[in-house]
BAFI-3210 file (N, C-alpha, C; in Angstrom, 3 decimals, decimal comma, padded with zeros to 6 digits):
// residues 225
n [1|2|3|4|5|6|7|8|9|10|11|12|13|14|15|16|17|18|19|20|21|22|23|24|25|26|27|28|29|30|31|32|33|34|35|36|37|38|39|40|41|42|43|44|45|46|47|48|49|50|51|52|53|54|55|56|57|58|59|60|61|62|63|64|65|66|67|68|69|70|71|72|73|74|75|76|77|78|79|80|81|82|83|84|85|86|87|88|89|90|91|92|93|94|95|96|97|98|99|100|101|102|103|104|105|106|107|108|109|110|111|112|113|114|115|116|117|118|119|120|121|122|123|124|125|126|127|128|129|130|131|132|133|134|135|136|137|138|139|140|141|142|143|144|145|146|147|148|149|150|151|152|153|154|155|156|157|158|159|160|161|162|163|164|165|166|167|168|169|170|171|172|173|174|175|176|177|178|179|180|181|182|183|184|185|186|187|188|189|190|191|192|193|194|195|196|197|198|199|200|201|202|203|204|205|206|207|208|209|210|211|212|213|214|215|216|217|218|219|220|221|222|223|224|225]
n.u [000,849|000,497|002,052|000,147|-000,231|-000,187|-001,679|-001,029|-001,277|-002,450|-001,636|-002,206|-002,397|-002,867|-004,257|-006,973|-007,298|-007,439|-008,621|-010,900|-009,662|-009,836|-011,820|-010,861|-008,284|-008,888|-010,253|-008,113|-006,427|-008,095|-008,383|-005,831|-005,756|-007,763|-006,545|-004,657|-006,112|-007,561|-010,225|-012,164|-011,364|-013,287|-014,403|-014,373|-012,295|-010,095|-010,034|-008,928|-006,227|-005,318|-004,007|-001,444|-000,159|000,973|002,601|001,651|-000,910|-000,469|000,681|-001,560|-003,346|-002,144|-000,717|002,032|005,443|007,428|009,913|009,510|009,517|008,226|006,744|007,330|006,665|003,913|003,225|003,966|002,198|-000,248|000,064|000,124|-002,439|-003,936|-003,033|-004,146|-006,750|-007,231|-009,015|-011,630|-013,632|-012,757|-013,094|-013,195|-013,370|-016,615|-017,614|-015,056|-014,509|-015,838|-014,287|-011,816|-012,654|-013,344|-010,890|-009,449|-010,998|-010,423|-007,857|-005,926|-003,349|-003,190|-001,875|-000,542|000,966|002,239|002,894|002,517|003,680|004,878|004,011|001,521|000,303|000,247|-001,441|-003,804|-004,376|-004,737|-007,010|-008,901|-009,107|-007,500|-004,866|-004,122|-004,977|-003,621|-001,084|001,272|002,543|003,695|005,184|005,772|008,228|009,416|011,397|014,391|013,602|010,708|007,600|007,675|009,677|010,623|011,352|009,743|007,646|009,015|010,096|007,779|007,124|009,319|008,932|006,611|007,080|006,574|006,624|007,440|006,362|004,067|002,236|-000,276|-000,519|-002,511|-003,484|-004,047|-002,653|-000,249|002,374|002,053|001,529|003,945|005,773|004,883|005,256|008,026|008,806|008,145|005,528|002,008|-000,356|-003,083|-005,369|-007,161|-009,997|-011,903|-010,616|-008,507|-008,267|-007,297|-008,645|-006,935|-005,583|-004,666|-005,354|-005,642|-003,477|-001,313|-000,280|-001,077|-002,181|-004,867|-007,995|-010,038|-013,309|-014,692|-014,307|-015,096|-014,537|-011,912|-011,805|-013,190|-011,401|-009,190|-010,097|-009,443|-006,800|-005,959|-004,716]
n.v [-001,196|002,249|005,089|007,521|010,794|014,330|015,826|018,415|019,434|018,959|017,333|017,043|014,850|015,759|015,087|012,972|012,969|015,536|016,981|016,241|015,453|013,819|013,974|016,068|015,220|012,839|013,868|015,152|012,972|011,511|013,403|013,456|010,834|011,025|012,783|011,063|009,338|007,470|005,842|007,190|006,347|004,745|006,624|005,253|003,474|005,090|006,601|005,151|005,322|007,862|009,015|008,169|009,655|011,376|009,683|007,106|007,393|007,693|005,207|003,613|004,660|004,197|001,876|001,832|001,539|003,595|003,945|003,706|004,701|007,866|008,043|010,098|012,400|012,116|012,189|014,812|016,196|015,468|016,726|019,399|019,806|019,234|021,256|023,462|023,050|022,967|023,225|022,678|020,845|020,020|019,682|020,170|017,185|015,994|017,287|017,949|020,692|021,488|020,129|021,491|024,044|023,515|022,684|025,082|026,748|025,636|026,323|024,705|024,148|023,383|021,685|021,010|018,278|017,023|014,938|016,132|018,346|021,710|023,556|022,722|022,246|024,787|026,607|025,152|025,063|027,800|028,206|026,817|028,376|027,952|028,577|030,885|029,874|027,600|026,266|025,378|024,481|021,914|020,700|018,132|018,719|020,466|019,865|017,795|015,140|013,038|011,742|008,207|009,098|010,694|013,374|015,553|015,817|016,389|018,804|020,324|020,484|021,930|024,372|025,206|025,335|023,092|020,138|016,912|014,716|015,760|015,859|014,651|012,756|012,595|010,487|008,751|006,645|003,955|004,881|007,292|006,619|005,311|007,428|009,203|007,654|007,294|009,863|010,201|010,702|010,419|008,510|008,492|006,734|007,723|006,427|007,206|008,081|007,534|004,629|001,495|-001,657|-003,647|-002,653|-002,768|-001,261|-001,729|-003,200|-001,561|-000,438|001,967|004,460|004,760|004,348|006,203|006,691|008,803|012,401|013,728|011,861|012,195|014,250|012,997|010,962|012,401|013,544|013,613|013,665|015,893|019,221]
n.w [000,000|-000,802|000,730|002,461|001,109|000,865|-001,814|-004,056|-006,579|-009,958|-012,888|-016,358|-019,170|-022,617|-025,240|-025,324|-022,613|-021,175|-023,288|-025,959|-028,697|-030,858|-033,007|-034,710|-035,375|-036,646|-038,818|-040,119|-040,767|-042,518|-044,489|-045,597|-046,555|-048,476|-050,281|-051,236|-052,678|-051,275|-049,474|-046,725|-043,321|-040,746|-037,916|-035,499|-035,784|-035,814|-033,437|-031,070|-031,594|-031,489|-029,213|-029,539|-031,383|-034,457|-035,999|-035,420|-036,419|-039,173|-039,693|-039,174|-041,093|-043,566|-043,512|-043,332|-042,313|-040,101|-041,300|-043,968|-047,439|-048,184|-045,885|-043,969|-045,371|-045,625|-042,926|-042,212|-043,851|-042,713|-040,204|-040,977|-042,072|-039,802|-038,057|-039,307|-038,761|-036,048|-033,915|-034,716|-033,966|-031,519|-028,042|-024,457|-022,499|-021,539|-018,457|-017,675|-017,616|-015,308|-013,448|-013,681|-012,902|-010,243|-009,136|-009,396|-007,775|-005,338|-005,050|-006,147|-008,250|-011,769|-014,647|-017,966|-019,546|-022,357|-025,240|-027,592|-030,120|-029,541|-031,454|-032,061|-029,606|-028,276|-029,886|-029,693|-026,936|-026,585|-028,211|-026,789|-024,611|-022,399|-021,831|-020,143|-017,742|-017,000|-014,927|-015,930|-019,154|-020,901|-023,696|-026,236|-027,334|-025,627|-023,774|-023,885|-023,905|-024,356|-023,025|-022,491|-020,745|-017,701|-017,776|-018,976|-017,105|-014,748|-015,518|-015,687|-012,989|-012,047|-013,351|-012,193|-009,527|-007,977|-005,991|-007,144|-005,736|-004,693|-006,670|-008,934|-011,863|-014,699|-017,248|-020,415|-021,443|-021,342|-021,253|-019,977|-017,340|-016,758|-017,070|-015,075|-012,751|-012,843|-012,394|-009,802|-009,056|-008,188|-010,109|-012,430|-014,510|-017,299|-018,140|-019,891|-022,058|-024,962|-025,169|-026,503|-027,784|-026,910|-024,787|-021,352|-018,802|-016,085|-015,452|-015,484|-013,236|-012,095|-009,689|-009,589|-011,393|-013,509|-014,488|-015,545|-015,892|-013,428|-011,531|-010,900|-009,031|-006,983|-006,401|-005,542|-003,138|000,267|-000,211|-001,501|-001,000]
ca.u [000,000|001,281|001,969|-000,684|000,498|-001,041|-001,469|-001,236|-001,393|-002,878|-001,122|-003,001|-002,100|-003,786|-005,128|-007,572|-007,421|-008,040|-009,450|-011,303|-009,087|-009,947|-012,538|-010,047|-007,187|-009,490|-010,480|-006,832|-005,972|-008,922|-008,082|-004,624|-006,157|-008,498|-005,553|-003,928|-007,052|-008,070|-011,501|-011,993|-011,490|-014,316|-013,915|-014,167|-010,988|-009,055|-010,053|-007,995|-004,834|-005,012|-003,052|-000,099|000,467|000,875|003,236|000,719|-002,035|-000,038|000,792|-002,921|-004,007|-001,502|-000,040|003,450|006,360|008,043|011,106|009,116|009,578|006,994|006,071|007,500|005,899|002,508|003,089|004,003|000,947|-001,274|000,262|-000,255|-003,905|-004,429|-002,750|-005,095|-008,099|-006,842|-010,108|-012,939|-014,581|-012,139|-013,668|-012,885|-014,277|-017,737|-017,321|-013,703|-014,541|-016,211|-013,115|-010,857|-013,231|-013,268|-009,484|-009,088|-011,692|-009,743|-006,473|-005,064|-002,902|-003,196|-001,089|-000,605|002,212|001,823|003,900|002,161|004,660|004,394|003,333|000,127|-000,211|-000,006|-002,667|-004,980|-004,662|-005,283|-008,363|-009,784|-009,122|-006,879|-003,483|-003,897|-005,415|-002,710|000,132|002,396|002,223|004,919|004,913|006,676|009,547|009,849|012,681|015,058|012,945|009,259|007,099|007,590|010,753|010,037|011,842|008,708|006,907|009,900|010,179|006,532|007,252|010,298|008,332|005,480|007,475|005,881|007,381|006,808|005,588|002,803|001,453|-000,843|-000,557|-003,657|-003,289|-004,833|-001,757|000,691|003,560|001,742|001,741|005,384|006,436|004,511|005,923|009,462|008,991|007,806|004,178|000,875|-000,879|-004,449|-005,659|-008,448|-010,645|-012,740|-009,731|-008,375|-007,742|-007,625|-009,231|-005,923|-005,002|-005,042|-004,953|-005,599|-002,173|-000,256|000,270|-001,482|-002,789|-006,313|-008,623|-011,181|-014,209|-015,104|-013,500|-015,430|-013,935|-010,613|-012,060|-013,542|-010,168|-008,350|-010,674|-008,634|-005,389|-005,645|-004,589]
ca.v [000,000|003,466|005,953|008,689|012,018|015,445|016,206|019,852|019,848|017,940|017,490|016,279|014,651|016,606|014,306|011,795|013,117|016,847|017,389|015,243|015,941|012,785|014,362|016,879|014,395|011,915|014,664|015,379|011,715|011,174|014,372|012,952|009,653|011,476|013,308|009,923|008,494|006,419|006,099|007,525|005,316|005,075|007,297|004,276|002,849|006,092|007,142|004,565|005,536|009,287|009,351|007,715|010,662|011,396|008,499|005,987|007,646|007,370|003,750|003,103|005,108|003,776|000,600|002,042|001,669|004,928|003,992|003,532|005,869|008,637|008,109|011,394|013,394|011,946|012,659|016,270|016,682|015,320|017,762|020,692|019,869|019,304|022,593|024,392|022,706|022,500|023,233|022,658|020,080|019,649|020,262|019,441|016,068|016,373|017,279|018,413|022,117|021,550|019,689|022,595|025,102|023,100|022,757|026,500|027,270|025,103|026,782|023,607|024,411|022,274|021,961|020,051|017,684|016,265|014,667|016,947|019,429|023,030|024,271|022,288|022,407|026,175|027,148|024,433|025,579|029,144|028,100|026,319|029,361|027,340|029,013|031,690|029,166|026,501|026,615|025,048|023,757|021,278|019,969|017,033|019,221|021,486|019,389|016,872|013,839|013,020|010,584|007,866|009,655|011,597|014,750|016,582|016,000|017,075|020,186|020,971|020,778|023,006|025,623|025,569|025,344|021,991|018,927|015,794|013,882|016,427|015,949|013,468|012,899|011,895|010,221|007,639|005,685|003,327|005,733|008,336|006,006|005,072|008,718|009,703|006,860|007,583|011,212|010,189|011,225|009,516|008,461|008,045|006,430|008,238|005,373|007,842|008,510|006,799|003,297|000,524|-002,910|-004,519|-002,008|-003,336|-000,231|-002,255|-003,833|-000,566|-000,060|003,318|004,564|004,727|004,389|007,111|006,430|010,094|013,450|014,068|010,867|012,715|014,976|012,017|010,252|013,316|013,542|014,227|013,691|017,243|020,233]
ca.w [000,000|-000,866|001,902|002,207|000,854|000,489|-003,195|-004,175|-007,974|-010,912|-014,242|-017,313|-020,575|-023,383|-026,127|-024,708|-021,161|-020,941|-024,427|-026,943|-029,949|-031,887|-034,230|-035,613|-035,870|-037,615|-040,023|-040,786|-041,366|-043,671|-045,550|-046,261|-047,317|-049,663|-051,221|-051,790|-053,406|-050,398|-048,813|-045,309|-042,294|-039,752|-036,715|-034,436|-035,987|-035,601|-032,076|-030,099|-031,997|-031,429|-028,158|-029,904|-032,223|-035,910|-036,586|-035,302|-037,321|-040,538|-039,749|-039,295|-042,311|-044,809|-043,351|-043,574|-041,187|-040,099|-042,152|-045,367|-048,313|-048,223|-044,581|-043,325|-046,129|-045,228|-041,542|-042,224|-044,450|-041,680|-039,193|-041,559|-042,132|-038,428|-037,523|-039,920|-038,279|-034,722|-032,932|-035,386|-033,145|-030,245|-026,830|-023,228|-022,256|-020,681|-017,028|-017,380|-017,263|-013,894|-012,678|-013,653|-012,070|-008,842|-008,734|-009,257|-006,602|-004,158|-005,049|-006,573|-009,615|-012,718|-015,840|-019,068|-020,033|-023,528|-026,263|-028,759|-030,271|-029,112|-032,549|-032,025|-028,242|-027,892|-030,474|-029,193|-025,593|-026,781|-028,762|-025,734|-023,528|-021,223|-021,628|-018,940|-016,539|-016,683|-014,185|-016,812|-020,378|-021,371|-024,930|-026,527|-027,715|-024,670|-023,252|-024,805|-023,907|-024,231|-022,280|-021,064|-019,919|-016,698|-017,892|-019,146|-015,858|-013,812|-015,998|-015,271|-011,563|-011,880|-013,828|-011,343|-008,131|-007,331|-005,718|-007,853|-004,833|-004,350|-007,902|-009,565|-013,311|-015,274|-018,666|-020,952|-022,085|-020,416|-021,117|-019,008|-016,016|-016,608|-016,871|-013,761|-011,718|-012,883|-011,851|-008,391|-008,887|-008,256|-011,469|-012,687|-015,910|-017,770|-018,914|-020,907|-023,131|-026,215|-024,959|-027,534|-027,286|-026,319|-023,613|-020,058|-017,841|-014,716|-015,255|-015,662|-011,938|-011,695|-008,361|-009,708|-012,703|-013,427|-015,606|-016,082|-015,263|-012,044|-010,645|-010,470|-007,784|-005,962|-006,014|-004,774|-001,799|001,315|-000,604|-001,982|000,058]
c.u [000,886|001,049|001,094|000,177|-000,496|-000,706|-001,880|-001,391|-001,805|-002,303|-001,888|-002,234|-003,147|-004,760|-005,671|-007,693|-008,094|-009,031|-009,718|-010,895|-009,294|-010,720|-011,676|-008,854|-007,697|-009,776|-009,192|-006,338|-006,789|-008,744|-006,838|-004,957|-006,897|-007,546|-004,791|-004,846|-007,625|-009,394|-011,269|-012,113|-012,598|-013,693|-013,575|-012,817|-009,849|-008,933|-009,041|-006,525|-004,372|-003,949|-001,620|000,537|000,362|001,503|002,286|-000,475|-001,667|000,148|-000,585|-003,508|-003,440|-000,734|001,449|004,225|007,009|009,264|010,775|009,238|008,217|006,301|006,146|006,737|004,419|002,282|003,073|002,744|-000,201|-001,158|-000,144|-001,768|-004,490|-004,203|-003,734|-006,525|-008,036|-007,996|-011,471|-013,988|-014,005|-012,773|-013,077|-013,850|-015,418|-017,399|-015,951|-013,668|-014,887|-015,058|-012,108|-011,370|-013,091|-011,831|-009,072|-009,739|-011,030|-008,288|-005,481|-004,620|-002,973|-002,392|-001,217|000,800|001,833|003,013|003,606|003,191|004,047|003,649|001,868|-000,489|-000,627|-001,254|-003,926|-005,352|-005,242|-006,735|-009,364|-009,864|-008,434|-005,502|-003,300|-004,267|-004,408|-001,472|001,371|001,848|003,540|004,568|005,976|008,075|010,030|011,206|013,215|014,365|011,435|008,843|007,283|008,757|010,132|010,399|010,741|007,920|007,749|010,078|008,923|006,584|008,208|009,713|007,257|005,839|006,816|006,847|006,697|005,924|004,262|001,872|000,850|-000,907|-001,659|-003,422|-004,072|-003,971|-000,771|001,922|003,311|001,977|003,230|006,131|006,143|005,208|007,413|009,772|008,680|006,437|003,182|000,329|-002,311|-004,601|-007,064|-009,091|-011,554|-011,927|-009,647|-007,708|-008,204|-008,138|-008,225|-005,226|-005,526|-004,631|-004,874|-004,256|-001,022|000,349|-000,059|-002,101|-004,304|-006,753|-009,869|-012,029|-014,693|-014,378|-013,824|-014,866|-012,549|-010,769|-012,407|-012,300|-009,273|-008,794|-009,807|-007,148|-004,974|-005,583|-005,763]
c.v [001,248|004,326|007,163|009,942|013,111|015,876|017,662|020,337|018,659|018,289|016,550|016,039|015,463|015,768|013,079|011,858|014,445|017,186|016,226|015,747|014,984|013,232|015,150|016,104|013,365|012,640|014,831|014,105|011,374|012,164|013,943|011,721|010,051|012,024|012,185|008,937|007,351|006,826|006,434|006,310|005,708|005,688|006,302|003,570|003,802|006,486|006,494|004,847|006,966|009,630|008,982|008,590|010,444|010,167|007,303|006,165|007,320|005,858|003,120|003,419|004,552|002,460|000,670|002,059|003,048|005,057|003,897|004,832|006,562|008,802|009,513|012,485|013,319|012,466|014,178|016,856|016,582|016,440|019,136|020,850|019,992|020,687|023,624|024,158|022,264|022,421|023,347|021,998|019,676|020,411|019,552|018,276|016,529|016,222|017,819|019,885|022,286|021,123|020,824|023,732|024,782|023,160|024,206|027,109|026,810|025,553|025,701|023,872|023,156|022,677|020,839|019,584|016,712|015,964|015,413|018,066|020,785|023,767|023,860|022,496|023,840|026,755|026,438|024,921|026,989|029,076|027,638|027,280|028,886|027,897|029,854|030,984|028,118|026,998|026,337|024,332|023,221|020,405|018,902|017,450|020,343|021,142|018,306|015,522|014,013|011,788|009,312|008,333|010,642|013,063|015,791|016,863|016,724|018,542|020,964|021,359|021,945|024,351|026,137|025,661|024,245|020,843|017,766|014,935|014,473|016,526|014,594|013,752|012,008|011,715|009,008|006,592|005,133|004,201|006,878|007,834|005,805|006,374|009,276|008,964|007,165|008,960|011,278|010,751|010,088|009,572|007,947|007,772|006,924|007,199|005,932|008,283|007,509|005,439|002,363|-000,771|-003,824|-003,883|-002,658|-002,370|-000,717|-002,904|-002,839|-000,089|001,351|003,286|004,526|004,772|005,269|006,955|007,710|011,190|013,725|013,064|011,292|013,428|014,013|011,275|011,139|013,352|014,280|014,224|015,092|018,215|021,177]
c.w [000,000|000,374|001,592|002,039|000,484|-000,934|-003,384|-005,609|-008,829|-012,278|-015,167|-018,607|-021,353|-024,211|-025,401|-023,207|-020,831|-022,042|-025,372|-028,324|-031,111|-033,130|-035,209|-036,160|-036,873|-038,927|-040,811|-041,465|-042,608|-044,811|-046,321|-047,095|-048,587|-050,723|-051,927|-052,503|-052,602|-049,761|-047,346|-044,413|-041,323|-038,507|-035,617|-034,560|-035,658|-034,138|-031,137|-030,389|-031,727|-030,389|-028,510|-030,983|-033,717|-036,556|-036,561|-036,235|-038,766|-040,704|-039,935|-040,664|-043,593|-044,698|-043,604|-042,265|-041,251|-040,986|-043,637|-046,150|-048,333|-046,894|-043,991|-044,049|-045,767|-043,812|-041,484|-042,832|-043,447|-040,651|-039,713|-041,606|-040,728|-037,829|-038,071|-039,440|-036,819|-033,727|-033,602|-034,494|-031,792|-029,085|-025,615|-023,099|-021,342|-019,207|-016,685|-016,996|-015,796|-013,000|-012,560|-012,778|-010,591|-008,333|-008,487|-008,025|-005,305|-004,065|-005,411|-008,012|-010,477|-013,955|-016,844|-019,416|-021,143|-024,432|-027,563|-028,906|-029,955|-030,210|-032,668|-030,645|-027,962|-028,556|-030,005|-027,807|-025,666|-027,235|-027,719|-024,546|-022,267|-020,898|-020,365|-017,644|-016,080|-015,949|-015,014|-018,033|-020,928|-022,562|-025,177|-026,911|-026,799|-024,082|-024,185|-024,923|-023,825|-023,429|-023,113|-020,200|-018,925|-016,883|-018,107|-017,872|-014,814|-014,217|-015,597|-013,807|-011,331|-012,274|-012,878|-009,872|-007,324|-007,067|-006,429|-006,958|-004,402|-005,551|-008,261|-011,057|-013,864|-016,770|-019,108|-021,661|-021,062|-020,214|-020,134|-017,588|-015,767|-016,335|-015,491|-012,639|-011,665|-012,311|-010,364|-008,081|-008,710|-009,678|-011,498|-014,177|-016,242|-018,682|-019,995|-022,125|-024,271|-026,026|-026,072|-026,941|-026,614|-025,111|-022,335|-018,945|-016,412|-014,409|-015,325|-014,343|-011,493|-010,303|-008,408|-011,156|-012,587|-014,686|-016,270|-015,315|-013,803|-011,048|-010,165|-009,140|-006,655|-005,475|-005,159|-003,315|-000,794|000,957|-001,050|-000,831|000,006]
res [x|x|x|x|x|x|x|x|x|x|x|x|x|x|x|x|x|x|x|x|x|x|x|x|x|x|x|x|x|x|x|x|x|x|x|x|x|x|x|x|x|x|x|x|x|x|x|x|x|x|x|x|x|x|x|x|x|x|x|x|x|x|x|x|x|x|x|x|x|x|x|x|x|x|x|x|x|x|x|x|x|x|x|x|x|x|x|x|x|x|x|x|x|x|x|x|x|x|x|x|x|x|x|x|x|x|x|x|x|x|x|x|x|x|x|x|x|x|x|x|x|x|x|x|x|x|x|x|x|x|x|x|x|x|x|x|x|x|x|x|x|x|x|x|x|x|x|x|x|x|x|x|x|x|x|x|x|x|x|x|x|x|x|x|x|x|x|x|x|x|x|x|x|x|x|x|x|x|x|x|x|x|x|x|x|x|x|x|x|x|x|x|x|x|x|x|x|x|x|x|x|x|x|x|x|x|x|x|x|x|x|x|x|x|x|x|x|x|x|x|x|x|x|x|x]
***
């Protein structure tokens, strides 16, 4: 059993945890497929892959390995289309706005640590009106390493004046749990995120599983300051 600790901050993954970005990323992938003369993929096939980034989307959409000829050109085209349509349909997950409001009302800072590059993270956070509210925003290229390396999470703590042991990190992928644990944080898995049929979040060793955003507040309970 883990030792009780007072938690003073919440850090979120972005895609599939804080915001439902899948509709716009699916649009971008299918736009690239259309340009290549391919039929669109169903949204249900794309959604579980979104948290794994543009490379995984191109692998799904075209059956190409990252080392294949033309792969990088397709990936860059997807990113360009996505950047031009960054918040057409992206919204916070239902109930997440209330979670952020409650954290702020309690004086609990929150931030974002994502593997999304800053050129996409920053305009999306701006479009959602979250930039001035976040205690920190750490993108996939902010530091030399990305998740599952703990460096982005430790950088978030350094920027916010937070101790890692006083933070909980919420994400929807195994690498989020691994990064949080390596940084010395508590971790929660967002079951409402982009988990695939073969994911086994109960085996990832997280401190908790949350079925919907409001469960984060319930889990925090007396652990939060």
